[in-house]
C-alpha positions as CSV (number, residue, x, y, z in Angstrom):
1,X,8.2,-6.5,33.8
2,X,10.8,-4.1,34.7
3,X,11.5,-3.5,38.4
4,X,10.3,-0.4,39.9
5,X,13.0,1.9,41.1
6,X,11.0,3.5,43.9
7,X,10.3,0.3,45.6
8,X,12.4,-2.1,47.8
9,X,12.4,-6.0,47.3
10,X,9.4,-6.0,49.7
11,X,7.5,-3.4,47.7
12,X,8.1,-0.6,50.2
13,X,8.7,3.0,48.9
14,X,12.3,4.1,49.1
15,X,14.3,7.0,47.9
16,X,16.1,6.0,44.6
17,X,20.0,5.9,44.9
18,X,21.3,8.2,42.2
19,X,24.9,7.9,43.5
20,X,26.0,6.1,40.4
21,X,24.6,8.6,37.9
22,X,26.7,11.2,36.2
23,X,26.4,14.7,37.0
24,X,24.5,16.6,34.3
25,X,23.1,20.0,33.6
26,X,19.4,19.6,33.9
27,X,16.5,21.9,33.2
28,X,12.8,21.4,33.5
29,X,9.9,23.9,32.5
30,X,6.4,23.6,33.8
31,X,3.2,25.7,33.2
32,X,-0.2,26.1,34.9
33,X,-3.0,28.6,35.1
34,X,-5.7,29.8,37.3
35,X,-9.1,31.2,35.9
36,X,-10.3,34.5,37.5
37,X,-13.3,36.6,37.0
38,X,-12.9,39.7,35.1
39,X,-13.4,42.0,38.1
40,X,-10.5,40.1,39.8
41,X,-8.3,40.6,36.6
42,X,-8.8,44.4,36.9
43,X,-8.0,44.5,40.6
44,X,-4.7,42.6,39.9
45,X,-3.9,44.8,36.7
46,X,-4.5,48.0,38.7
47,X,-2.6,46.6,41.8
48,X,-5.7,47.1,43.9
49,X,-5.8,43.7,45.8
50,X,-5.7,44.4,49.6
51,X,-3.0,41.7,50.0
52,X,-0.8,43.5,47.5
53,X,1.0,42.9,44.2
54,X,-0.6,39.5,43.4
55,X,1.8,38.6,40.5
56,X,5.1,39.5,42.2
57,X,4.2,37.7,45.3
58,X,3.3,34.6,43.3
59,X,6.6,34.7,41.7
60,X,8.5,34.9,44.8
61,X,6.4,32.2,46.5
62,X,7.0,29.9,43.5
63,X,10.8,30.5,43.7
64,X,10.6,29.8,47.5
65,X,8.7,26.7,46.9
66,X,10.9,25.3,44.2
67,X,13.8,25.5,46.7
68,X,11.9,23.5,49.3
69,X,10.6,20.5,47.0
70,X,12.5,17.8,48.9
71,X,11.2,19.0,52.3
72,X,7.7,18.8,50.6
73,X,7.7,15.5,48.7
74,X,9.2,12.8,50.6
75,X,11.0,10.8,48.0
76,X,12.6,13.8,46.1
77,X,16.3,14.2,46.4
78,X,17.5,17.8,47.9
79,X,19.1,19.5,44.9
80,X,21.6,22.3,44.8
81,X,19.4,24.6,42.3
82,X,21.4,26.9,40.0
83,X,18.4,28.8,38.9
84,X,14.6,29.1,39.6
85,X,12.7,31.5,37.3
86,X,9.0,31.9,38.0
87,X,7.0,34.3,35.8
88,X,3.3,35.0,36.4
89,X,1.2,37.2,33.9
90,X,-2.5,38.0,33.3
91,X,-3.9,35.8,30.7
92,X,-6.9,37.4,28.8
93,X,-7.8,35.4,25.8
94,X,-11.0,34.3,24.3
95,X,-12.4,31.7,26.8
96,X,-9.4,31.8,29.0
97,X,-9.1,34.5,31.6
98,X,-6.9,34.5,34.6
99,X,-3.2,34.1,35.6
100,X,-0.7,31.9,33.8
101,X,2.6,30.8,35.5
102,X,5.7,29.5,33.7
103,X,8.5,28.0,35.9
104,X,12.0,26.9,34.8
105,X,14.5,25.2,37.2
106,X,18.1,24.3,36.3
107,X,20.9,22.6,38.1
108,X,23.9,20.4,37.8
109,X,23.0,16.9,39.4
110,X,22.4,13.4,39.2
111,X,18.6,13.6,39.1
112,X,16.1,15.7,37.2
113,X,14.3,19.1,38.4
114,X,10.8,18.6,37.1
115,X,9.4,18.2,40.5
116,X,10.9,21.6,41.5
117,X,9.2,23.1,38.4
118,X,6.1,21.7,39.0
119,X,6.2,22.6,42.7
120,X,7.2,26.2,41.9
121,X,4.2,26.7,39.3
122,X,1.8,25.0,41.7
123,X,2.5,27.2,44.8
124,X,2.6,30.2,42.6
125,X,-0.9,29.6,41.5
126,X,-1.9,28.7,45.1
127,X,-0.7,32.0,46.0
128,X,-2.8,33.8,43.5
129,X,-5.8,31.8,44.9
130,X,-4.9,32.9,48.4
131,X,-4.6,36.7,47.5
132,X,-7.7,36.7,45.5
133,X,-10.0,34.4,47.5
134,X,-11.8,37.3,49.3
135,X,-13.1,38.7,46.0
136,X,-13.4,35.7,43.6
137,X,-15.3,32.6,44.7
138,X,-15.0,30.9,41.3
139,X,-11.2,30.4,40.9
140,X,-10.0,27.1,39.4
141,X,-6.4,26.1,39.1
142,X,-5.8,23.8,36.3
143,X,-3.5,22.2,33.7
144,X,-0.4,22.2,35.8
145,X,1.8,20.6,33.3
146,X,5.5,19.7,32.6
147,X,6.3,21.3,29.4
148,X,10.0,20.0,29.0
149,X,12.9,18.5,30.8
150,X,16.4,18.2,29.4
151,X,19.8,16.8,30.6
152,X,23.1,17.5,28.9
């Protein structure tokens, strides 16, 4: 069995040493969504939520969260991110009504940015939840997923 890279010889959690890895251009994209009631979608679409523009605030919070990932998740490396793109849009399809969030993060570094993309998407969805909780008691955040990660 291969040795786990996130544990020391005594089985204790540790941050992986990436010092010997080459600097590469890395990108990760994540996605998630939150289901909402039709009335909540209407309020968001018409920008009538009491807390403000839900989609814009969610996007900004997702960017801020991606930049703070190493402070939130103990074994993540602090990274110099070159781009964080979080987009939130209304999703109104048969069987799926809510907000979907896509997040893409890039950097040139020695470790990947998938945790930053997932964190950005997750916090953007939590922001939608926070901004809509007064009017929608049936929201569900789900399917936060890493769609792709690359390194060149």
